[in-house]
DRENDO-1510 file (C-alpha; in Angstrom, 1 decimal, always signed):
<recs>
REC; n; res; u; v; w
REC; 1; UNK; +77.7; +65.2; +122.3 .
REC; 2; UNK; +81.1; +66.8; +121.4 .
REC; 3; UNK; +81.9; +70.4; +120.5 .
REC; 4; UNK; +83.5; +69.1; +117.3 .
REC; 5; UNK; +80.3; +67.4; +116.3 .
REC; 6; UNK; +78.3; +70.5; +116.9 .
REC; 7; UNK; +80.8; +72.6; +114.9 .
REC; 8; UNK; +80.6; +70.2; +112.0 .
REC; 9; UNK; +76.7; +70.2; +112.2 .
REC; 10; UNK; +76.6; +74.0; +112.2 .
REC; 11; UNK; +79.0; +74.2; +109.3 .
REC; 12; UNK; +76.8; +71.8; +107.2 .
REC; 13; UNK; +73.7; +73.8; +108.3 .
REC; 14; UNK; +75.4; +77.0; +106.9 .
REC; 15; UNK; +76.8; +75.5; +103.7 .
REC; 16; UNK; +73.9; +73.1; +103.0 .
REC; 17; UNK; +76.6; +70.9; +101.5 .
REC; 18; UNK; +78.8; +68.3; +103.2 .
REC; 19; UNK; +81.9; +68.8; +101.0 .
REC; 20; UNK; +81.9; +72.5; +101.2 .
REC; 21; UNK; +81.4; +72.3; +105.0 .
REC; 22; UNK; +84.4; +69.9; +105.3 .
REC; 23; UNK; +86.5; +72.2; +103.2 .
REC; 24; UNK; +85.6; +75.1; +105.5 .
REC; 25; UNK; +86.5; +73.1; +108.6 .
REC; 26; UNK; +89.7; +71.7; +107.0 .
REC; 27; UNK; +88.7; +68.1; +107.5 .
REC; 28; UNK; +88.1; +65.2; +105.2 .
REC; 29; UNK; +84.4; +64.9; +104.1 .
REC; 30; UNK; +84.0; +61.2; +105.3 .
REC; 31; UNK; +85.3; +62.2; +108.7 .
REC; 32; UNK; +82.8; +65.1; +108.9 .
REC; 33; UNK; +79.9; +62.8; +107.8 .
REC; 34; UNK; +81.0; +60.2; +110.3 .
REC; 35; UNK; +80.9; +62.7; +113.2 .
REC; 36; UNK; +77.4; +64.0; +112.2 .
REC; 37; UNK; +76.1; +60.4; +112.0 .
REC; 38; UNK; +77.4; +59.7; +115.5 .
REC; 39; UNK; +75.7; +62.9; +116.7 .
REC; 40; UNK; +72.4; +61.8; +115.1 .
REC; 41; UNK; +72.7; +58.3; +116.7 .
REC; 42; UNK; +73.3; +59.9; +120.1 .
REC; 43; UNK; +70.3; +62.3; +119.7 .
REC; 44; UNK; +68.1; +59.5; +118.2 .
REC; 45; UNK; +67.0; +61.7; +115.3 .
REC; 46; UNK; +68.2; +62.7; +111.8 .
REC; 47; UNK; +69.4; +66.2; +111.5 .
REC; 48; UNK; +69.5; +66.6; +107.7 .
REC; 49; UNK; +67.4; +65.6; +104.8 .
REC; 50; UNK; +70.0; +64.2; +102.4 .
REC; 51; UNK; +69.3; +64.4; +98.7 .
REC; 52; UNK; +71.8; +64.7; +96.0 .
REC; 53; UNK; +72.9; +68.3; +95.7 .
REC; 54; UNK; +70.2; +69.4; +98.2 .
REC; 55; UNK; +70.7; +69.3; +101.9 .
REC; 56; UNK; +68.1; +70.7; +104.3 .
REC; 57; UNK; +67.5; +70.7; +108.0 .
REC; 58; UNK; +65.0; +68.3; +109.5 .
REC; 59; UNK; +62.7; +69.6; +112.3 .
REC; 60; UNK; +65.2; +68.1; +114.7 .
REC; 61; UNK; +68.0; +69.9; +113.0 .
REC; 62; UNK; +66.1; +73.2; +113.1 .
REC; 63; UNK; +65.6; +72.6; +116.9 .
REC; 64; UNK; +69.2; +71.9; +117.6 .
REC; 65; UNK; +70.8; +74.7; +115.5 .
REC; 66; UNK; +70.3; +77.7; +117.8 .
REC; 67; UNK; +71.4; +75.6; +120.8 .
REC; 68; UNK; +74.5; +74.5; +118.9 .
REC; 69; UNK; +75.4; +78.1; +117.9 .
REC; 70; UNK; +75.0; +79.2; +121.5 .
REC; 71; UNK; +77.1; +76.4; +122.9 .
REC; 72; UNK; +79.9; +77.0; +120.3 .
REC; 73; UNK; +79.8; +80.8; +121.0 .
REC; 74; UNK; +80.1; +80.2; +124.8 .
REC; 75; UNK; +82.9; +77.7; +124.3 .
REC; 76; UNK; +84.7; +80.1; +122.1 .
REC; 77; UNK; +84.2; +82.9; +124.6 .
REC; 78; UNK; +85.7; +80.6; +127.4 .
REC; 79; UNK; +88.7; +79.7; +125.2 .
REC; 80; UNK; +89.5; +83.4; +124.4 .
REC; 81; UNK; +89.0; +84.5; +128.0 .
REC; 82; UNK; +91.6; +82.0; +129.1 .
REC; 83; UNK; +93.9; +83.1; +126.3 .
REC; 84; UNK; +93.4; +86.8; +127.1 .
REC; 85; UNK; +94.4; +86.4; +130.8 .
REC; 86; UNK; +98.0; +86.4; +129.5 .
REC; 87; UNK; +97.9; +90.1; +129.0 .
REC; 88; UNK; +95.7; +90.6; +125.9 .
REC; 89; UNK; +98.7; +89.8; +123.7 .
REC; 90; UNK; +96.3; +88.0; +121.3 .
REC; 91; UNK; +92.6; +87.2; +121.0 .
REC; 92; UNK; +89.6; +88.6; +119.1 .
REC; 93; UNK; +87.1; +91.3; +119.9 .
REC; 94; UNK; +83.7; +91.5; +118.1 .
REC; 95; UNK; +82.0; +94.9; +118.4 .
REC; 96; UNK; +78.6; +95.8; +116.9 .
REC; 97; UNK; +77.7; +99.5; +116.2 .
REC; 98; UNK; +75.2; +101.5; +114.2 .
REC; 99; UNK; +76.6; +103.1; +111.0 .
REC; 100; UNK; +76.3; +106.6; +112.4 .
REC; 101; UNK; +78.7; +105.7; +115.3 .
REC; 102; UNK; +81.0; +103.8; +112.9 .
REC; 103; UNK; +81.2; +107.1; +110.9 .
REC; 104; UNK; +82.0; +109.2; +114.0 .
REC; 105; UNK; +83.3; +107.9; +117.4 .
REC; 106; UNK; +84.1; +104.2; +116.7 .
REC; 107; UNK; +87.3; +104.8; +114.7 .
REC; 108; UNK; +88.8; +106.9; +117.5 .
REC; 109; UNK; +87.8; +104.3; +120.1 .
REC; 110; UNK; +89.2; +101.4; +118.2 .
REC; 111; UNK; +92.4; +103.3; +117.5 .
REC; 112; UNK; +93.0; +103.8; +121.2 .
REC; 113; UNK; +92.3; +100.2; +121.9 .
REC; 114; UNK; +94.5; +99.0; +119.0 .
REC; 115; UNK; +97.4; +101.2; +120.2 .
REC; 116; UNK; +97.3; +99.5; +123.6 .
REC; 117; UNK; +96.5; +95.9; +122.5 .
REC; 118; UNK; +97.8; +95.5; +118.9 .
REC; 119; UNK; +97.7; +91.7; +119.0 .
REC; 120; UNK; +93.9; +91.6; +119.5 .
REC; 121; UNK; +92.0; +91.1; +116.2 .
REC; 122; UNK; +89.2; +93.7; +115.9 .
REC; 123; UNK; +86.0; +92.7; +114.1 .
REC; 124; UNK; +83.1; +95.3; +113.6 .
REC; 125; UNK; +79.5; +94.4; +112.8 .
REC; 126; UNK; +77.7; +97.5; +111.4 .
REC; 127; UNK; +74.0; +97.4; +111.6 .
REC; 128; UNK; +70.9; +98.9; +113.2 .
REC; 129; UNK; +70.2; +98.4; +117.0 .
REC; 130; UNK; +67.5; +95.8; +116.5 .
REC; 131; UNK; +69.8; +93.6; +114.4 .
REC; 132; UNK; +72.7; +94.2; +116.8 .
REC; 133; UNK; +70.6; +93.1; +119.8 .
REC; 134; UNK; +69.7; +89.9; +118.0 .
REC; 135; UNK; +73.3; +89.1; +117.0 .
REC; 136; UNK; +74.5; +90.0; +120.5 .
REC; 137; UNK; +71.9; +87.7; +122.1 .
REC; 138; UNK; +73.0; +84.8; +119.8 .
REC; 139; UNK; +76.6; +85.1; +121.1 .
REC; 140; UNK; +78.0; +86.4; +117.8 .
REC; 141; UNK; +79.2; +89.7; +119.3 .
REC; 142; UNK; +81.1; +90.5; +122.5 .
REC; 143; UNK; +79.9; +94.0; +122.9 .
REC; 144; UNK; +77.5; +96.4; +121.0 .
REC; 145; UNK; +76.7; +100.1; +121.0 .
REC; 146; UNK; +72.9; +100.3; +120.8 .
REC; 147; UNK; +70.2; +102.9; +120.9 .
REC; 148; UNK; +68.3; +102.8; +124.2 .
REC; 149; UNK; +65.7; +102.1; +125.5 .
REC; 150; UNK; +65.7; +98.7; +123.9 .
REC; 151; UNK; +62.4; +97.2; +122.7 .
REC; 152; UNK; +60.3; +95.5; +125.3 .
REC; 153; UNK; +60.8; +92.2; +123.6 .
REC; 154; UNK; +64.6; +92.4; +123.6 .
REC; 155; UNK; +66.5; +89.4; +125.1 .
REC; 156; UNK; +68.3; +89.6; +128.5 .
REC; 157; UNK; +71.1; +92.1; +128.0 .
REC; 158; UNK; +73.0; +94.4; +130.3 .
REC; 159; UNK; +73.2; +98.0; +129.1 .
REC; 160; UNK; +75.1; +101.1; +130.4 .
REC; 161; UNK; +74.3; +104.5; +129.0 .
REC; 162; UNK; +77.4; +106.3; +127.6 .
REC; 163; UNK; +76.1; +109.3; +125.7 .
REC; 164; UNK; +73.1; +111.5; +125.1 .
REC; 165; UNK; +73.7; +112.4; +121.4 .
REC; 166; UNK; +72.3; +115.6; +119.8 .
REC; 167; UNK; +70.7; +115.3; +116.5 .
REC; 168; UNK; +70.8; +118.1; +113.8 .
REC; 169; UNK; +69.5; +118.8; +110.3 .
REC; 170; UNK; +72.3; +118.7; +107.7 .
REC; 171; UNK; +72.1; +120.5; +104.4 .
REC; 172; UNK; +74.5; +121.3; +101.5 .
REC; 173; UNK; +76.9; +124.2; +102.3 .
REC; 174; UNK; +76.3; +125.9; +98.9 .
REC; 175; UNK; +72.5; +125.7; +99.1 .
REC; 176; UNK; +70.2; +128.1; +101.0 .
REC; 177; UNK; +69.8; +127.1; +104.7 .
REC; 178; UNK; +66.7; +125.1; +105.5 .
REC; 179; UNK; +65.3; +127.9; +107.6 .
REC; 180; UNK; +66.2; +131.6; +108.1 .
REC; 181; UNK; +66.5; +131.1; +111.9 .
REC; 182; UNK; +69.6; +129.7; +113.6 .
REC; 183; UNK; +67.5; +126.7; +114.8 .
REC; 184; UNK; +64.9; +124.4; +113.2 .
REC; 185; UNK; +61.7; +122.8; +114.5 .
REC; 186; UNK; +60.5; +119.3; +113.7 .
REC; 187; UNK; +57.4; +121.0; +112.0 .
REC; 188; UNK; +59.7; +122.8; +109.7 .
REC; 189; UNK; +60.5; +119.4; +108.1 .
REC; 190; UNK; +56.9; +119.2; +106.9 .
REC; 191; UNK; +56.8; +119.0; +103.1 .
REC; 192; UNK; +60.6; +119.4; +102.9 .
REC; 193; UNK; +62.5; +116.9; +100.8 .
REC; 194; UNK; +64.3; +114.5; +103.1 .
REC; 195; UNK; +67.1; +112.1; +102.2 .
REC; 196; UNK; +66.3; +109.0; +104.1 .
REC; 197; UNK; +68.2; +106.0; +105.3 .
REC; 198; UNK; +67.3; +102.4; +104.4 .
REC; 199; UNK; +64.9; +100.5; +106.5 .
REC; 200; UNK; +66.5; +99.1; +109.7 .
REC; 201; UNK; +68.5; +102.3; +110.4 .
REC; 202; UNK; +67.7; +103.8; +113.9 .
REC; 203; UNK; +68.0; +107.3; +112.4 .
REC; 204; UNK; +65.2; +106.5; +110.0 .
REC; 205; UNK; +62.9; +105.2; +112.6 .
REC; 206; UNK; +63.7; +108.1; +114.9 .
REC; 207; UNK; +63.1; +110.8; +112.2 .
REC; 208; UNK; +59.8; +109.2; +111.0 .
REC; 209; UNK; +58.6; +108.9; +114.6 .
REC; 210; UNK; +59.5; +112.5; +115.3 .
REC; 211; UNK; +57.6; +113.7; +112.2 .
REC; 212; UNK; +54.5; +111.6; +113.0 .
REC; 213; UNK; +54.5; +112.9; +116.6 .
REC; 214; UNK; +54.4; +116.4; +115.1 .
REC; 215; UNK; +51.4; +115.4; +113.0 .
REC; 216; UNK; +52.7; +114.7; +109.5 .
REC; 217; UNK; +54.3; +112.1; +107.3 .
REC; 218; UNK; +57.8; +113.0; +106.0 .
REC; 219; UNK; +58.4; +113.4; +102.3 .
REC; 220; UNK; +61.4; +111.5; +100.9 .
REC; 221; UNK; +63.3; +112.5; +97.7 .
REC; 222; UNK; +65.8; +109.7; +98.0 .
REC; 223; UNK; +65.6; +106.8; +100.4 .
REC; 224; UNK; +67.4; +103.5; +101.0 .
REC; 225; UNK; +70.9; +104.9; +101.4 .
REC; 226; UNK; +73.7; +103.9; +103.8 .
REC; 227; UNK; +75.4; +106.6; +105.9 .
REC; 228; UNK; +78.0; +107.6; +103.2 .
REC; 229; UNK; +75.4; +107.6; +100.5 .
REC; 230; UNK; +73.0; +109.9; +102.6 .
REC; 231; UNK; +75.8; +112.4; +103.2 .
REC; 232; UNK; +76.6; +112.4; +99.5 .
REC; 233; UNK; +73.0; +112.9; +98.5 .
REC; 234; UNK; +72.7; +115.9; +100.9 .
REC; 235; UNK; +76.0; +117.3; +99.7 .
REC; 236; UNK; +74.7; +117.1; +96.1 .
REC; 237; UNK; +71.6; +119.1; +97.2 .
REC; 238; UNK; +69.0; +116.4; +96.9 .
REC; 239; UNK; +67.5; +117.2; +100.3 .
REC; 240; UNK; +68.2; +117.4; +104.0 .
REC; 241; UNK; +68.6; +114.8; +106.6 .
REC; 242; UNK; +68.7; +114.3; +110.4 .
REC; 243; UNK; +72.0; +112.9; +111.6 .
REC; 244; UNK; +74.0; +113.1; +114.9 .
REC; 245; UNK; +76.0; +116.3; +115.3 .
REC; 246; UNK; +79.3; +114.3; +115.4 .
REC; 247; UNK; +78.6; +112.9; +111.9 .
REC; 248; UNK; +77.7; +116.4; +110.6 .
REC; 249; UNK; +80.9; +117.9; +112.0 .
REC; 250; UNK; +83.1; +115.3; +110.3 .
REC; 251; UNK; +81.2; +115.5; +107.0 .
REC; 252; UNK; +81.7; +119.2; +106.5 .
REC; 253; UNK; +78.0; +119.9; +105.9 .
REC; 254; UNK; +75.9; +122.7; +107.3 .
REC; 255; UNK; +74.3; +121.7; +110.6 .
REC; 256; UNK; +71.2; +123.4; +111.9 .
REC; 257; UNK; +70.3; +122.4; +115.5 .
REC; 258; UNK; +66.7; +121.8; +116.6 .
REC; 259; UNK; +64.9; +124.3; +118.8 .
REC; 260; UNK; +65.2; +123.7; +122.6 .
REC; 261; UNK; +65.0; +121.2; +124.1 .
REC; 262; UNK; +66.3; +119.7; +120.9 .
REC; 263; UNK; +66.3; +116.2; +119.6 .
REC; 264; UNK; +68.5; +113.6; +121.1 .
REC; 265; UNK; +69.0; +109.9; +121.3 .
REC; 266; UNK; +70.7; +107.7; +124.0 .
REC; 267; UNK; +73.7; +105.6; +123.1 .
REC; 268; UNK; +74.5; +102.7; +125.4 .
REC; 269; UNK; +77.0; +99.8; +125.5 .
REC; 270; UNK; +75.4; +96.3; +125.8 .
REC; 271; UNK; +76.5; +92.8; +126.4 .
REC; 272; UNK; +74.7; +89.5; +127.2 .
REC; 273; UNK; +73.5; +89.4; +130.8 .
REC; 274; UNK; +74.1; +85.6; +131.2 .
REC; 275; UNK; +77.7; +85.6; +130.2 .
REC; 276; UNK; +80.6; +87.8; +131.5 .
REC; 277; UNK; +82.2; +89.7; +128.7 .
REC; 278; UNK; +85.7; +88.6; +127.8 .
REC; 279; UNK; +88.6; +90.7; +129.2 .
REC; 280; UNK; +89.1; +92.5; +125.8 .
REC; 281; UNK; +85.5; +93.5; +125.7 .
REC; 282; UNK; +85.7; +94.8; +129.3 .
REC; 283; UNK; +88.8; +96.8; +128.4 .
REC; 284; UNK; +87.1; +98.3; +125.3 .
REC; 285; UNK; +84.1; +99.2; +127.4 .
REC; 286; UNK; +86.4; +101.2; +129.8 .
REC; 287; UNK; +87.9; +103.0; +126.8 .
REC; 288; UNK; +84.4; +103.7; +125.5 .
REC; 289; UNK; +83.4; +105.2; +128.9 .
REC; 290; UNK; +86.5; +107.4; +129.0 .
REC; 291; UNK; +85.9; +108.6; +125.5 .
REC; 292; UNK; +82.1; +109.1; +125.5 .
REC; 293; UNK; +81.3; +109.5; +129.2 .
REC; 294; UNK; +84.4; +110.9; +130.9 .
REC; 295; UNK; +82.4; +112.1; +133.9 .
REC; 296; UNK; +81.4; +108.4; +134.6 .
REC; 297; UNK; +85.0; +107.3; +134.3 .
REC; 298; UNK; +86.0; +109.8; +137.0 .
REC; 299; UNK; +83.4; +108.4; +139.5 .
</recs>
């Protein structure tokens, strides 16, 4: 079983078309088909149902695909690790982060990394923590910023807490404040119009859980937005929202803190426990620690 054969197999599984897969891999279609046939002979099972214009995975193909992706990801990590030993003059770094962090701290961290290692290609995957955990475990990310604690059913990952992030309620600067006090309680959100993120956002799950713990279901005026959309809806006076204080400060919206002890969430950096992160990922993690947890960097 050769890496090239697994790469061609994964390409066909993604494209569901031999010709398009061959074009993606920059190889002649007969050569790609020949390599997959050789792989099938070695495994003793057909991997694809072949019908004109319709390619689907067999049960054997479905079984092989996650293993093939993991093997290819690990081989790619090994190749990049060797390349990066030469001083990080080139390479690739794949970082996952929730949208709220992409709108606040991630740009500054990536700028610091890029200034030091301009030859490293930076790729960012923006999504919620549950999705990031899945993508990280599949070997498609080198490092991810996630909300912890992770779900009990999370795969084997190594995490290190970086930041305990304060959450605040944002409202339009030209609208009346959400409460007359300088702070707000979760119960004050009862029957208040909330602008809510789409499903899958950690902030959505956090806000809904906090309201339910206080004994009520939140009321949404607008829901389903990404971070920029939610900030725009709040700015337009459509409702209020719960966001990290760093996002509120950058957005120029009124920020009302929660009453003591406040609402917080824990931000951690994570990587697969069974594979050592490539050098570029380790360097980015050091920059993250210096930027978000300077007291830990000084230890």
